[in-house]
Structures are given as C-alpha cells and as structure tokens.
C-alpha positions in Angstrom: -25.7 -52.1 -13.8 -23.4 -49.8 -15.6 -20.8 -47.5 -14.1 -19.6 -45.9 -17.3 -20.6 -42.3 -16.4 -18.5 -42.5 -13.3 -15.3 -43.8 -14.9 -14.4 -40.6 -16.8 -11.3 -38.7 -16.1 -12.7 -35.2 -16.6 -12.6 -32.9 -13.6 -16.4 -32.8 -13.2 -16.5 -36.6 -12.8 -13.5 -36.5 -10.4 -15.2 -33.9 -8.4 -18.4 -36.0 -8.1 -16.6 -39.2 -7.4 -14.6 -37.5 -4.7 -17.8 -37.1 -2.8 -18.6 -40.8 -3.2 -15.2 -42.0 -2.1 -14.9 -39.7 0.8 -18.4 -40.8 1.9 -17.4 -44.4 1.8 -14.2 -43.8 3.6 -15.7 -41.7 6.3 -18.5 -44.1 7.1 -16.2 -47.1 6.9 -13.9 -45.5 9.4 -16.8 -44.5 11.7 -18.0 -48.1 11.6 -21.6 -47.1 10.9 -23.6 -44.4 9.2 -25.3 -43.7 5.9 -23.0 -43.7 2.9 -25.5 -44.7 0.1 -27.4 -41.4 -0.1 -24.3 -39.3 -0.3 -23.0 -41.5 -3.1 -26.3 -41.1 -5.0 -26.6 -37.3 -4.5 -23.0 -36.4 -5.2 -23.9 -34.9 -8.6 -26.8 -33.0 -7.3 -24.7 -31.4 -4.5 -21.8 -30.7 -6.9 -24.1 -28.8 -9.3 -25.8 -26.9 -6.5 -22.6 -25.7 -4.8 -20.6 -24.9 -8.0 -23.3 -23.3 -10.1 -26.3 -22.1 -8.0 -25.8 -21.7 -4.3 -24.8 -18.3 -3.0 -22.5 -18.7 0.0 -19.2 -17.6 1.4 -17.1 -20.1 3.4 -15.2 -17.2 5.0 -18.5 -15.7 6.3 -20.8 -18.7 7.0 -23.4 -16.5 8.7 -23.6 -13.8 6.0 -27.2 -12.7 6.2 -28.1 -12.7 2.5 -26.6 -16.1 1.8 -28.8 -18.8 0.4 -29.9 -21.4 2.9 -29.4 -25.1 2.4 -31.3 -27.7 4.4 -30.5 -31.4 4.4 -33.8 -32.7 5.5 -32.6 -36.3 5.1 -30.1 -35.6 7.8 -28.9 -39.2 8.0 -26.9 -38.3 4.9 -24.9 -35.8 6.9 -21.6 -37.0 5.4 -22.7 -35.5 2.1 -23.1 -32.0 3.6 -19.8 -32.3 5.6 -18.0 -33.3 2.4 -19.5 -30.4 0.4 -18.5 -28.0 3.2 -15.0 -29.4 3.3 -14.5 -29.2 -0.5 -15.9 -25.6 -0.7 -13.6 -24.3 1.9 -15.6 -24.1 5.2 -13.9 -25.0 8.4 -14.4 -28.7 8.1 -11.1 -30.5 7.4 -10.2 -34.0 6.3 -9.5 -34.8 9.9 -13.1 -33.8 10.8 -14.4 -36.2 8.1 -12.3 -38.9 9.7 -13.9 -38.2 13.0 -17.5 -38.4 11.9 -19.8 -39.7 14.7 -17.0 -39.5 17.3 -16.9 -37.8 20.7 -16.1 -34.1 20.4 -16.2 -34.0 16.6 -17.9 -31.3 14.6 -19.2 -34.0 12.3 -21.9 -35.8 14.3 -24.2 -38.5 12.9 -26.8 -35.9 11.9 -26.1 -32.2 11.2 -26.3 -30.0 14.2 -26.8 -26.2 14.0 -24.2 -24.1 16.0 -21.7 -27.0 15.9 -20.5 -27.1 12.4 -19.8 -24.0 10.2 -22.2 -24.0 7.3 -24.9 -26.1 8.9 -28.1 -24.1 9.0 -30.3 -26.4 10.9 -30.3 -29.6 13.0 -31.9 -32.3 11.0 -32.6 -36.0 11.3 -36.2 -36.5 12.4 -37.6 -36.9 8.9 -39.9 -34.2 7.5 -38.8 -31.6 9.9 -36.2 -30.1 7.6 -38.8 -29.6 4.9 -40.8 -27.5 7.4 -37.7 -25.6 8.4 -37.0 -24.8 4.7 -40.5 -23.5 4.4 -39.8 -21.3 7.4 -36.6 -20.0 5.8 -38.4 -19.1 2.6 -41.3 -17.5 4.5 -38.8 -15.4 6.6 -37.1 -14.2 3.4 -40.4 -13.1 1.9 -41.4 -11.2 5.0 -38.1 -9.4 5.5 -37.8 -8.6 1.8 -41.2 -7.0 1.8 -40.4 -4.9 4.9 -36.8 -3.8 4.0 -36.4 -3.7 0.3 -37.1 -0.1 -0.6 -36.6 2.1 -3.7 -34.9 -0.7 -5.7 -32.5 -1.4 -2.8 -32.4 -5.2 -2.5 -30.9 -5.9 0.9 -32.9 -9.2 1.4 -32.8 -11.4 -1.7 -31.8 -15.0 -1.3 -33.1 -18.5 -1.9 -33.7 -21.7 0.1 -32.6 -25.1 -1.2 -33.4 -28.4 0.5 -32.7 -32.0 -0.2 -35.1 -34.6 1.1 -35.8 -38.3 0.9 -38.5 -40.9 0.5 -38.8 -40.9 4.3 -39.4 -37.1 4.3 -42.1 -37.7 1.8 -43.9 -40.2 4.0 -43.8 -38.1 7.1 -46.9 -36.0 7.6 -45.1 -32.9 8.8 -43.5 -32.5 5.3 -46.9 -32.8 3.7 -48.4 -30.2 6.0 -45.5 -27.8 5.4 -45.5 -28.3 1.6 -49.2 -27.7 1.4 -48.7 -24.4 3.2 -45.7 -23.4 1.0 -47.7 -24.1 -2.1 -50.6 -22.1 -0.9 -48.3 -19.2 -0.1 -46.5 -19.4 -3.4 -43.0 -19.3 -1.9 -41.2 -18.9 -5.2 -37.7 -18.8 -3.7 -38.0 -22.3 -2.3 -36.6 -25.4 -4.1 -37.0 -29.0 -2.8 -35.0 -31.8 -4.4 -36.5 -35.2 -3.7 -34.0 -38.1 -3.8 -36.3 -40.7 -5.4 -34.1 -43.7 -4.8 -36.9 -46.3 -4.0 -35.0 -47.6 -0.9 -35.7 -47.3 2.8 -34.3 -49.3 5.7 -36.9 -52.0 5.5 -36.4 -52.6 1.8 -37.7 -51.2 -1.5 -40.3 -48.5 -1.1 -42.8 -50.5 -3.1 -43.5 -52.5 0.0 -45.2 -49.5 1.6 -45.2 -46.5 -0.7 -46.7 -46.3 -4.1 -48.1 -42.8 -4.6 -47.1 -40.3 -7.3 -45.3 -37.8 -5.2 -44.7 -35.4 -8.1 -48.4 -35.3 -8.7 -49.0 -34.7 -5.1 -46.8 -31.6 -5.2 -48.5 -30.3 -8.3 -51.7 -30.6 -6.4 -50.1 -28.5 -3.6 -49.5 -25.8 -6.1 -45.8 -26.4 -6.7 -43.9 -26.2 -9.9 -42.5 -29.7 -10.6 -39.6 -30.9 -12.6 -38.4 -34.5 -13.1 -34.8 -35.6 -13.7 -34.6 -39.3 -14.5 -30.8 -39.8 -14.2 -29.1 -38.5 -11.0 -25.8 -38.7 -12.8 -26.8 -36.3 -15.5 -25.3 -33.0 -14.2 -26.7 -31.0 -17.1 -30.2 -32.1 -16.5 -29.8 -31.4 -12.8 -28.5 -27.9 -13.7 -31.5 -27.3 -16.0 -33.9 -28.3 -13.2 -32.2 -25.9 -10.8 -32.4 -23.2 -13.4 -36.1 -23.9 -14.0 -36.6 -23.4 -10.2 -34.8 -20.0 -10.3 -36.8 -19.0 -13.4 -40.1 -19.7 -11.6 -40.9 -16.7 -9.4 -44.4 -17.5 -8.3 -44.3 -21.1 -7.1 -42.0 -23.2 -5.0 -40.2 -25.9 -7.1 -40.2 -29.6 -6.5 -37.5 -31.6 -8.3 -38.0 -35.4 -8.4 -34.5 -36.8 -8.9 -34.4 -40.5 -9.8 -31.3 -41.9 -8.2 -29.6 -45.1 -7.2 -28.5 -45.5 -3.6 -24.8 -46.3 -3.3 -24.4 -45.7 -7.0 -21.5 -47.7 -8.5 -21.1 -50.2 -5.7 -21.2 -53.6 -7.3 -23.1 -55.4 -4.6 -24.6 -52.6 -2.5 -26.3 -50.4 -5.1 -30.1 -50.3 -4.8 -30.0 -52.3 -1.6 -31.3 -51.4 1.9 -27.8 -52.2 3.3 -26.4 -49.1 1.6 -28.9 -46.9 3.4 -27.9 -47.4 7.0 -24.5 -49.2 7.4 -20.9 -49.0 6.2 -20.3 -50.9 2.9 -17.4 -53.0 4.2 -13.8 -52.9 3.2 -14.2 -55.3 0.2 -17.2 -53.4 -1.2 -15.4 -50.0 -0.8 -12.4 -51.4 -2.7 -14.6 -52.8 -5.4 -16.5 -49.6 -5.8 -13.4 -47.5 -6.0 -12.1 -49.8 -8.7 -15.4 -49.4 -10.6 -14.9 -45.7 -10.5 -11.3 -46.1 -11.8 -9.8 -45.1 -8.5 -6.9 -46.6 -6.5 -8.5 -48.7 -3.9 -5.6 -48.3 -1.5 -6.0 -44.5 -1.3 -8.3 -43.3 1.5 -9.7 -39.8 2.1 -8.0 -38.8 -1.2 -8.8 -35.6 -3.0 -7.3 -35.6 -6.6 -5.6 -32.5 -7.9 -7.9 -29.9 -9.2 -11.0 -31.0 -7.3 -10.8 -28.4 -4.6 -10.5 -25.7 -7.3 -13.4 -27.1 -9.1 -15.7 -27.3 -6.0 -14.6 -23.7 -5.1 -15.2 -22.3 -8.6 -18.2 -20.2 -7.4 -16.6 -18.9 -4.2 -14.9 -15.7 -5.7 -18.1 -14.6 -7.3 -20.0 -15.3 -4.1 -17.5 -13.3 -2.1 -18.0 -10.4 -4.6 -21.7 -10.8 -4.1 -21.2 -10.5 -0.3 -19.1 -7.5 -0.6 -21.7 -5.9 -2.9 -24.4 -6.7 -0.4 -22.3 -5.0 2.4 -22.0 -1.9 0.1 -25.7 -1.9 -0.6 -26.4 -2.1 3.1 -24.2 1.0 3.7 -26.1 2.8 0.9 -29.3 1.6 2.4 -28.4 3.0 5.8 -28.0 6.4 4.2 -31.3 6.2 2.3 -33.4 4.4 5.0 -31.6 5.0 8.3 -34.4 3.8 10.6 -35.1 0.7 8.7 -31.3 -0.1 8.3 -30.9 0.3 12.1 -33.8 -2.0 12.7 -32.5 -4.6 10.2 -29.0 -4.6 11.6 -30.4 -5.0 15.1 -32.6 -7.9 13.9 -29.7 -9.6 12.3 -27.7 -9.3 15.5 -30.6 -10.6 17.5 -31.0 -7.4 19.5 -34.3 -5.9 20.7 -35.1 -2.2 20.1 -35.0 0.1 23.1 -38.3 0.3 24.9 -39.7 -2.8 23.1 -41.5 -3.8 26.3 -42.6 -0.3 27.5 -46.3 -0.9 26.5 -46.4 -4.0 28.8 -46.1 -1.8 31.9 -49.4 -0.1 31.1 -51.6 -3.0 30.5 -52.8 -4.3 33.9 -52.7 -1.3 36.3 -56.2 -2.1 37.4 -56.9 -5.7 38.5 -59.8 -7.4 36.6 -61.2 -10.8 36.1 -59.9 -12.3 32.9 -58.5 -15.4 31.3 -54.7 -15.4 30.9 -55.2 -16.0 27.1 -57.0 -12.6 27.0 -54.2 -11.1 29.0 -51.7 -12.6 26.5 -53.6 -11.1 23.6 -53.1 -7.7 25.1 -49.4 -8.4 25.5 -49.0 -9.6 22.0 -50.4 -6.4 20.6 -48.4 -4.3 23.0 -45.2 -5.9 21.9 -46.1 -5.8 18.3 -46.4 -2.0 18.5 -42.7 -1.7 19.2 -41.2 -4.8 17.7 -42.1 -4.8 14.0 -40.4 -8.2 13.3 -42.5 -9.9 15.9 -44.9 -12.2 14.0 -46.8 -15.4 14.4 -50.1 -17.2 14.4 -52.2 -20.1 15.2 -53.1 -23.5 13.9 -56.7 -22.4 13.0 -57.4 -21.3 16.5 -56.5 -17.6 16.5 -59.9 -16.6 17.9 -59.6 -19.1 20.8 -55.8 -18.6 21.3 -56.2 -14.9 20.9 -53.1 -14.4 19.0 -53.9 -12.0 16.2 -51.9 -8.8 15.8 -54.4 -6.0 15.3 -53.8 -4.3 11.9 -50.9 -6.7 11.4 -52.2 -8.0 8.1 -52.3 -11.6 7.0 -49.6 -13.7 5.3 -51.2 -15.1 2.1 -50.4 -15.8 -1.6 -50.7 -12.1 -2.5 -50.3 -10.3 0.9 -47.4 -10.1 3.3 -48.5 -9.7 6.9 -47.6 -10.5 10.5 -50.5 -12.9 11.2 -49.6 -16.4 10.0 -52.6 -18.5 9.4 -51.1 -22.0 9.6 -54.3 -23.9 9.2 -54.8 -27.1 11.0 -51.2 -28.0 10.6 -49.6 -28.1 14.1 -46.7 -30.3 13.0 -45.8 -27.9 10.3 -46.4 -24.9 12.4 -43.8 -26.0 14.8 -41.1 -26.8 12.2 -41.9 -23.6 10.2 -41.5 -21.5 13.3 -38.1 -23.1 13.9 -37.1 -22.0 10.4 -38.3 -18.5 11.0 -36.2 -18.3 14.2 -33.2 -19.9 12.5 -33.3 -17.5 9.6 -32.6 -14.5 11.8 -34.1 -11.1 11.9 -37.5 -12.3 13.3 -39.1 -13.1 16.6 -41.7 -15.8 16.0 -44.5 -17.2 18.1 -47.1 -19.9 17.3 -50.2 -21.1 19.0 -52.7 -23.9 19.6 -54.4 -25.6 22.5 -52.0 -27.1 25.1 -53.5 -30.6 24.4 -52.2 -30.3 20.8 -48.7 -29.5 21.8 -48.5 -33.3 21.4 -48.6 -32.8 17.7 -45.7 -30.4 17.9 -43.3 -32.3 20.2 -40.7 -33.2 17.6 -40.3 -29.5 16.5 -40.4 -28.3 20.1 -37.7 -30.8 21.0 -35.5 -29.6 18.1 -36.1 -25.9 19.1 -34.6 -26.8 22.5 -31.8 -28.7 20.9 -31.0 -25.7 18.7 -31.6 -23.0 21.5 -34.2 -21.2 19.3 -36.2 -18.3 20.9 -39.6 -19.5 19.6 -42.6 -18.6 21.9 -45.4 -21.2 22.2 -48.8 -19.9 23.1 -50.7 -22.9 24.4 -54.1 -22.0 25.7 -56.9 -24.1 27.2 -54.3 -25.3 29.6 -56.3 -27.5 32.1 -59.4 -29.5 32.8 -60.9 -26.1 33.5 -61.6 -25.5 29.9 -64.8 -27.4 30.3 -67.4 -28.9 27.9 -65.1 -30.1 25.2 -64.2 -32.9 27.6 -61.2 -35.1 28.2 -60.1 -35.2 24.5 -59.3 -31.6 24.8 -58.4 -31.3 28.5 -54.6 -31.6 29.1 -53.5 -33.5 32.2 -50.0 -34.9 31.7 -48.8 -32.2 29.4 -47.3 -29.8 31.8 -45.2 -32.6 33.4 -44.1 -34.0 30.1 -43.1 -30.6 28.8 -41.2 -29.7 32.0 -39.2 -32.9 31.4 -37.9 -31.5 28.1 -34.4 -30.1 28.5 -34.0 -26.3 28.2 -37.7 -25.6 27.6 -39.2 -23.0 30.0 -42.8 -23.6 30.7 -44.6 -20.6 32.2 -48.1 -20.8 33.6 -49.0 -17.2 34.7 -51.7 -16.6 37.2 -53.1 -13.2 36.1 -52.5 -10.3 33.8 -49.4 -8.9 35.5 -47.7 -12.4 35.5 -48.7 -12.9 31.9 -47.0 -9.6 31.0 -43.9 -10.7 32.8 -44.0 -14.0 31.1 -44.0 -12.4 27.7 -41.3 -10.0 28.8 -39.1 -13.0 29.8 -40.0 -15.0 26.7 -39.0 -12.2 24.2 -35.9 -11.3 26.1 -34.7 -14.9 26.0 -32.3 -15.6 23.2 -31.0 -19.1 24.2 -34.1 -21.2 23.8 -37.9 -21.5 23.5 -40.6 -20.6 26.0 -44.0 -22.1 26.4 -46.9 -20.1 27.8 -49.6 -22.2 29.3 -52.7 -20.0 29.4 -56.2 -20.4 30.8 -59.4 -20.4 28.8 -61.6 -19.5 31.8 -61.7 -16.1 33.4 -59.7 -15.9 36.7 -60.4 -13.7 39.7 -58.0 -10.8 39.9 -55.1 -10.9 42.3 -54.9 -7.8 44.5 -51.3 -6.8 43.8 -51.5 -3.9 46.2 -52.1 -6.3 49.1 -49.7 -9.0 47.7 -46.4 -9.1 45.9 -45.9 -7.7 42.4 -45.5 -10.0 39.4 -41.8 -9.4 38.7 -41.0 -12.4 40.8 -41.9 -14.5 37.8 -38.4 -13.9 36.5 -37.1 -16.0 39.4 -39.6 -18.8 38.6 -41.3 -18.7 42.0 -41.9 -16.0 44.6 -43.8 -15.3 47.8 -47.1 -13.9 46.7 -48.8 -13.7 50.1 -46.9 -14.0 53.4 -48.2 -15.7 56.5 -49.4 -13.4 59.3 -46.3 -12.7 61.4 -44.0 -13.9 58.7 -43.5 -17.3 60.1 -45.5 -19.9 58.1 -46.5 -23.2 59.4 -47.8 -24.1 56.0 -46.8 -23.2 52.4 -49.3 -23.4 49.6 -47.6 -23.6 46.1 -49.7 -23.0 43.0 -49.4 -22.2 39.3 -51.6 -20.4 36.8 -55.3 -20.7 37.3 -55.0 -22.3 40.7 -53.1 -19.4 42.3 -56.4 -17.6 43.2 -57.6 -20.9 44.8 -54.5 -21.0 47.0 -55.0 -17.4 48.0 -58.6 -18.0 49.1 -57.6 -21.2 50.9 -55.0 -19.1 52.7 -57.7 -16.8 54.0 -59.6 -19.7 55.5 -56.5 -21.2 57.1 -55.4 -17.8 58.5 -58.8 -17.5 60.0 -58.1 -20.7 61.8 -54.8 -19.4 63.1 -52.7 -21.3 60.7 -49.9 -19.0 59.4 -49.9 -19.7 55.7 -47.6 -18.5 52.9 -48.7 -18.6 49.3 -46.0 -19.2 46.6 -46.8 -18.5 43.0 -44.5 -20.8 40.9 -45.1 -19.9 37.3 -41.9 -21.4 36.0 -40.1 -24.4 37.5 -37.1 -24.0 35.2 -36.4 -20.4 36.2 -36.8 -21.4 39.9 -34.3 -24.2 39.4 -31.8 -21.7 38.0 -31.8 -19.7 41.2 -29.2 -20.2 43.9 -30.1 -22.4 46.9 -30.3 -19.5 49.2 -33.2 -17.9 47.2 -35.0 -21.2 46.9 -34.8 -21.7 50.6 -36.2 -18.2 51.2 -39.2 -19.1 49.1 -39.6 -22.7 50.3 -38.1 -22.8 53.8 -36.5 -26.2 54.5 -37.9 -26.1 58.0 -41.5 -26.0 56.8 -42.5 -29.5 55.9 -46.2 -28.8 55.5 -46.4 -27.9 51.8 -49.4 -28.3 49.5 -49.1 -27.8 45.8 -52.1 -27.0 43.7 -52.2 -27.5 40.0 -55.1 -28.8 37.8 -52.8 -31.3 36.1 -50.7 -34.4 36.8 -48.9 -34.5 40.1 -45.8 -35.9 38.4 -42.7 -34.0 39.4 -44.2 -32.0 42.2 -42.5 -34.1 44.9 -39.4 -32.1 44.3 -41.1 -29.0 45.6 -43.4 -30.3 48.3 -40.9 -32.8 49.7 -41.5 -36.3 51.0 -44.2 -35.1 53.5 -46.1 -32.8 51.3 -49.4 -33.0 49.4 -50.4 -32.3 45.9 -53.9 -31.3 44.9 -53.8 -32.5 41.3 -55.6 -34.6 38.7 -53.9 -37.9 37.8 -56.6 -39.1 35.5 -58.5 -37.6 32.6 -61.1 -34.9 32.9 -64.8 -34.8 32.1 -67.2 -33.0 29.8 -69.1 -30.4 31.8 -68.9 -26.6 32.4 -65.3 -25.8 33.5 -66.1 -24.4 36.9 -68.1 -27.6 37.7 -65.3 -29.9 36.5 -62.8 -28.1 38.7 -65.1 -28.2 41.7 -65.8 -31.9 41.2 -62.1 -32.7 41.1 -61.3 -30.7 44.2 -59.8 -27.5 42.9 -61.7 -25.3 45.3 -60.5 -23.2 48.2 -62.4 -25.4 50.7 -60.9 -28.6 49.5 -57.3 -27.1 49.4 -57.8 -25.8 53.0 -59.1 -29.2 54.2 -56.2 -31.0 52.6 -53.8 -28.6 54.2 -55.4 -29.0 57.7 -55.2 -32.8 57.3 -51.5 -32.6 56.4 -50.8 -30.4 59.3 -52.6 -32.8 61.6 -50.5 -35.7 60.5 -47.2 -33.7 60.7 -47.9 -32.0 64.0 -49.5 -34.9 65.8 -53.1 -33.8 65.5 -52.5 -30.1 66.3 -53.7 -27.6 63.7 
C-alpha cells in the first residue's frame, strides 16, 4: 500500500485529507459509525463541490440549485463535512456531536433536519430512486416553464452510491427507468470499493456493474484511481457534456484509504478505526496525530472557491424569474406557488360536481374521475401506475405520457413498484409538483421502504392502491389483501383512507391533495358498490374527521353501533335496515380514516362512538387487527383473519360473511350477550 498521493502539502491535498481526518475524528468521538467510505470518497466530494455543484450555502433551498443525494447514507459524515467546509450551517461542534441526541448530524442524513440535506437516506438503493425522481422532476418542470429562451428551471442531480446500492433491486429498477427515459441531467457515482460489512464483495457479488448500466442505456465512465482528482473532474465533465443519457461513473476506491491496518477491510466500513489507527493514519498523511477536528489554513477558502460564482448564479436566476414574470405572468405565478407548496385557488372546484347523482360504481372508478377533475386545475399534478393504469384507473386524459422523447403527466413506471415509490419521493422532495402513484393494495408490500421514508420525511405523496380486499375475486389469495390495512395503519404518520362511495372518494382526494405534511394512501375497491343515498343519510364531508355518523338510529338513541369502512359501508347500512325492522335502534358510522379520527378531540369521538353504547360491531373485509380500539372489549368484528379464495368477488364476500344478513345476525347475538338475552 502506498500513501504518497496523500502526503503532499499542496492545498488540494490538504483539502481532501481534511475530509479524511475529520471523518476519523468524528466517528471516533461518536464511538461508532462509518469512517471508511468518507475517507475513500473525499477526493470525489472535493471535486464535485469545488468545480461542478451549483449551490448556495446561504440559500440551501434555492429552487434552481443542483441536487445531491448520498444514497450510501451510512457515509453521512462525508456529507456533513462537505456542508461544513462549504459554509452551510453545520459547525465543527455539530461534527463532534454526530449520532448524538438532539444533534443535526444523525447517523444517516435526514431531510428537514440538516441544512443542505436533500433527502433522508440509509436504506440502500432508495437514494438512487430519489435521484431519478429529482431528475424527472427537473425535466417535467423545465418543459413546462422554460419559454422563449428563458431558463428558469435548469439544474442537475448528482448522487453517490455504493456496492450495497448496486445489489438492492430498487436501484436496478430505478436505473432501468432512468436509462429508458434518457434523463441526461442525472449523474450517479458508484464507489466501487469491493467491501461490504461481511467482507470483500467477491464472496457474493461478481457482476460487471458498468456493463449493466450500459445495458440500461446509460453513458458510462470508469475512473480507476479515486485519488486522481483530474480524472474525476474529467468524468464529471463527461457527464455534463452528455445531454441525452444519464451518466454512471464507476470509481475504483479503497475504503479507509491511507489507514495502515484498516484500508480495504470490512472493519473500516462500519466501526470507528480506534485511537491507534487514527494516529497512524494521520501520520501517514503527514498530519499531527495530536490534533483533532483540525482544519488547516486555506482549506475553508479552497472548499468555498465556487461559492461566489454560485451566489452570482442564484442572483441571476432571481433576475431571470423577475423577467419571466413580466413575460409569462400566469406561468410565473404558477411556478412561484408550486415552489412555495401552495395550491391554486379553486383547484378542487371540479370535485364538487362529480357525484351529484348516486350511482353504482367502484371507488377506483370514482377515483379516476377525481384524478381528472383535479388535473384540470392543478397542472403540476402528475403520476402513474406500475403497469396497472387500466386497472388502477389512474391515467390523466390528454395528459400525455412521459417517455424518452415526450414529456407528459402520465408516468408509466412499468412493473417497478419499488422504484415507483422511491421515484415518487424524489418528485415530492424536488418541489413544485404534486405526485401520485398506483398499484394493487397487495403490492404495497413492494413499496413499504419508500412509503416508510415518505412518512419519515413528511412528503405529500398520494398512493392509489386499488383492489383493496378479498372482494376483488378470481385472482385469488395471492392478489387479495388481508393484513395490509392493519399493517399500513401501524405506520406512523400515514393516513389510510378507505372511502365508501363517490362522494367519500372525492373528499379523500381533497384531503390528500390539501395535505402538505405527509403521505396519504387511498384504498379503493375493484368491485362496483351500491350507491349510498346521501339525501337520506349524512354527506361525505365527515371524512375529514376520519369517522362520522352516516345513518342515525331511529329516535337518535342507538342500542347498537355498526362501524364500517369502504366497500363494507353499504353492507352495514342494509344490516341496519334489518335491525331497525326488529326494533333495534342502530347507528351506522362510516370510518374511512382511523388516523384523522384519532386526531379529533375526545368530545367528538364520544359523539360518534358513545361510550355508553357497548354493543359495537365493526365490518371490514380485512384483518381484525387493531379494531379492538374502536369496538371496545365487548364488541365484535366481522373480518377476515385468514387468506381469501379464488372465486367471483361477490361469492367470496358472501362465503366469508360480508353480507347484511350475517352482520345483522352477529349484531343480534352480541346484543343478546350484553343485554342478557334481550334484543
């Protein structure tokens, strides 16, 4: 092993080695972490920030900045150091507090927490998908807003990734899609260091990743020495000079470069090097081993060499935006509102007209009408399906398709649910857009990592998950969700909405688009549902409180409360008619969204579910898990706690007891037990 290229005294070498020494010191002080990757990628980060990246530390959220994604988020210390050295609000004391309570330098980068962090990364491969989403957002917005030579949207996306990212399927899906779309402003640098936690990658990973990316349609470049800053710069420039394809740079590096005993070892990947090794490595670099968190004279200036030009670029963009406002006032107003996350006035007006006349329909069909109503008044509303648009009913009429040559609002993700979720997160993170994505509810399993991250980042992504119960029918138990609603409701911050008819579906979409602090999942039926007579029962705006009294007991004093969601609400209503005929005062509560109901004050919750009424029956064609909270210790749940069956949907529901007659019988039996045989 040689360390000659790290021993120089020139300012570039000092600037790179500062990254390495700060990384060692920060992780050593924390007691654990990932120093080795930061030490290997110091030169790549240095060249990017000082020669190519467009950013302004005084305006971290400047809209036309370049986006940087650290998909290998375990190397967070690298990004924190780069932010510190370039002048963001990350101080030396913050580096000293990495991974500690209350710090802005957590173990993996977290969006909203640290200035300059674009995305929460850590689960490998997700950042690659996010980067594709950023690049896709830039393409869409540039196509819409750049007019008459006025470039108000013109930036690039850069991402670093690791061997682990390359092994995860989500990165492969997203990269395939990016190559197909020819996202020329996307550059992915692959840290090819041949090391994972378990050992050298050769024990499990032997493919030619560069060739794989060429097959995806990417422009590929190889740099064999991660310390050769000029070769790295040439690779970045080659990416900039390639307008028609995304660029993949394979960078051959050595983890923990320069560490006498840790270089090229798994230990350097996931643990502090140890005091002795840190000292020895600093000595190998020609540094004083007794200095900690030391930044030599001139290094800050060198890392900030590009900042004045970037700040001029930002000022120029602001002037262009003012000129643009004079030339294209309507588009400029729309763009500014999108950047601010504001919705245009009257964006939801069309929703009010959709379901004036009750009719039998599936809520997926009602959702299709809602999507197109919203699209008329919200031009930055876009999305698509994982090859199921015809079934999910998610196409925007006359919206055009996103493709290699065309820019449209319909995103055809292909059979790539993993990537669809992470790309949608990138679209939402970018700003200026309101994305949705769709598949069958059963395949939300494929999306869970990205859905979880959307909740962690409070991203307003809308998930359209259709075929939401065993009622979908003949495809059978492989496609019939059972446990999915319960498991998704367990995810913090996610709002799961299961509307019962067209009006509730419209209100669900209204709530989803109006929400800015997190994602919303719409669970929609495949099968047609009987219409609900809203003239005889309550309107659908109660959805915004999560649950509401849809049909009151005769006389207003219920002995029994039936609670239902989605496609089982009509069952509860018909069961109520049978019970009322028997003299049993029965209230029906529609509960489309548990999370919104939980947000209401106790007084409202008690109005809907009176504490004095112990006879409660919940009806949902899914797992009973969690329903005890709403039915109480004495209540019943008409549910399905096993898998479904392959048969026509109506027959499946009938066989498993989702009929008005069975619900009424279960309710009578419950009353009999609670009231000593009286019903």
